[in-house]
Phi, psi and omega in degrees: 000131178281133177240129179241136179237120175256107187260155173057037183252142173282121183258119177243107185232096182299333181296337178241008184051044187251128175217095182205160178271132182188218186224145172244128177247124180244130177226126177053041175084358180243154176279120180274321179200151178206109180160184182282353179250013186294334183259027179302328181263008181085173180288128180301148181296139177065021180283150171272115187255132175237125176279116185251032178304135180072012176248159178243131175256128179229161173302142181310136183292147178234119182259119189266010179209093181229126174261140173236170175273333185275131001274151171104336181223048186297340178293336178273317181190134170261167175299320181296316181291324176297322180291322176295319177296320179299312181301320179293337178265007181081011181268119182263353178196146177215155177267121183266126181289154185273007183282071181236183179229100008282162179295143179281083183232010174219169187299320183299323182284325173300316179293326177298314180298314181296319180293316179298319180295319179298322184281328191239356193252133171276352180235172180281136175239122182247110182287135166263136181264156177295139177284324178236151184298128180068009183060027183276343180087007186257308187241126183291144176279176181277085188300314183298314181292322180292322177293320178298328180283347176125002176291134184260350179198168180230131189206156171265016176060232180287345187269125173291159179252113188267343182272106184296328180292320177298318179296318179298315180296319181295314180295322179293315182292317181294332180302324181292340179252007183053040182265148180267132173257116183252125189234143167276129182255102181211122178286135186285341183250317182290120183080012179301132183087354178289148183234351177204176181302134179287130180167190184298320181297319178300320178296317178299321182278351181072029181249145179288145189255159176244108182287160178301328182297339176300329178268318189291315186297309177294329177296315179299321175298312181300318183294324177293321178291323177297318178294324180294318186269343186063025177278170181269109185246135178234120174281113193299315181202114179255163187216356184227151182302328179300329177290321177297317179299317180296319179295317180298319180297321180288320178298328180294343177261017176065026174285155184267076184234144178221173183210157175232167177217140177289141176302333180297323180281352174263332187252346185229162174222178187299334180295338180293343179299329176054232181267069173061047181277110190288343175294347177258010175273107189226166167225128356303153180292157172296131186261183178294159180300323179297323177294315180302313181298318180296323180288324175298317179295321178295321176298315181299325179281352181085011180280341169249130191280313189224160172252136176237158178276337188052039181303115186219088185293133174228143182268180183301322184295336182255350181248326181277064182223168171306147189309314183293339183261344183290151176288150171290156169123151178211151172285159184200354183302322185275347185243353183303311182297311183298319179293322178294326180295340173301324181289332174287315184293328180270005175080010184285321185225128177299149181302320180302317180292322178298313181292323176302316183289339181251003182214290187294314182294315176299324177297319181292314185296317186261007176065041184259149171293153180105191181078013182208154173244022181288150179305137181098342180282158174299143185276068172264107191226138172245126174262129186237135166260108186295337188244007181297116178279138177202160179244134180283094180269127185304321184289346180265353180290141183270343175296147178295325176266154186239021186279069179259135174286353182257021179302127181067012177288146177263126182240155169238109179110136178195168173286130178253347175200144179228128179243134175236117184059034179081355179263136177285119180250352176200140175204134177285000000 
């Protein structure tokens, strides 16, 4: 049995509310001990010892919203390339969206994703299945069978679900399987044709706007249906304070609702669009600075549950276009952690809350292994240097697509090593 000892490391484990300097001992892929008393019996014989002074060990990050190209769009991203990018970003597992060609809406495709990931992936890949067949919003998929096959959530991916009756049936049916329904909240008519946040800047740039109500109104509808059915509802990515208010009101009635936010809406604002820079064309759109600050504060208070990268690879043909014609989306697996650490360095969000939002909380919401460093758990560990300076150089990114809004951004802090099941899958 291989034994690894990470000594003199700051351990931040939200699952145990633990923040102390100590040692992590890994044996045969499992955590044997983690804390300041881990070496009471001394260093195990024949152990591989790593001095982690000035490093932080956290439960491996879990990204709950990742799009890939495979199957059908391998030129943008394969499962293997996404997994390499994830490992470099300290992500030990991610939930893969069903927006592929063909759509992941039957058992064979769920099994294909799991099999491909087992063969080619250094990290865990958890498939989310389509909530409706073909993501059309009309006919519900076989939730029970898909969950049994390994689907960890059900979603219409980038597509909002406009039929309230279908959503009610889905939430009711999924409740019997304790399955999570994760939804994009976007009104199909309000803000139709909009390409950025509605406001003064959009007017100056001559671009059509997307008002906050485009997100809030369908979210409020969804939340009422979730309260009615008592199903498990997850708002995939919110971006405005009005959405937080709606979620808080619903939670006060003991409804089973949670929410996520893209790191882009925490670290960037509409001014970053500059002179029509299409790498900043995203959905939800980048909002005003006042909105960004309010969402950061809501995250710090725990009113937003998780942070996602919204990793969405797009190639040159879909991004190097006039702003209004370019596709939404940006890659993010390799930059989510570094961008989130900006919120730690400026004092906006405690490190414990950040790690909870990127590891422990997603594991809890989607019922995934990981999110903890407690003894007996799988040794999925991310080692972080909080102060490592680096520049996000496009040519160094491991994703097949390079559409990052953080191109040439200067960061302080990154993952310096990633372990999955006790095996090193990335190291600087």
